[in-house]
Residue, then its C-alpha position, 0 to 999 in steps of 0.5 A: x868926067x869933069x872939065x875945069x877952067x880957071x879965069x880971072x888971074x892977072x897982075x896986081x900990086x901988093x896989098x890989092x885984091x883979085x878974085x879968080x874963078x873955076x867953072x866946071x862943065x861935064x858934071x854938076x859941081x854940087x857933088x864935088x868938094x873943090x880945092x885951090x892949089x898954086x905953084x910958084x916957079x921952082x917950088x912944089x905945088x901947094x894947097x891953098x884952100x878947099x871947100x866941101x860939097x855944100x860949102x859948109x866947110x872951108x879949109x885954108x893954108x896958114x899962109x893965106x888964112x884971113x886973106x883968102x876966101x873960097x866960096x862956091x855957087x853950085x847953081x852956076x857950077x863955079x868955085x871962087x877964090x877971093x884974094x885980099x891983101x895980096x903979097x909978092x909971095x902969092x905970085x904963082x899959077x893957081x889951079x882948081x881941082x876936084x876929087x872923085x865925088x864923095x866926102x873927105x876928111x879935112x886933112x885929105x882936102x890938103x893933099x893934091x893926090x886926092x884930086x882927079x880933075x884939074x884945070x889948066x891954071x891961071x897966072x896971078x902975079x903980085x908986084x911989090 
């Protein structure tokens, strides 16, 4: 069983940066690929980024490529999402998630049904 807790959300102006974190407890994070998702009001949850167990492979939604960076520190049992050049349309609740331990194809990481464990979310608001 893995417990995930996001932190670091807040209010930022358009063009600004924010780094959100996802701390895991209960199991070591190094055995899990990880994903970040977001959900804006009235919209479906969407994949933002994902990272493989070792951190050697990363995946991004087209809407955030070149602006967001996912990383992990397995020694700290933490995954990060660095968000630069933020836009008002990035406003959402951001969730981190972990699938069952194992290896997955890139396309699988983008699918929220893959993920078993979810954090409670952190609000990111970008003002124009």
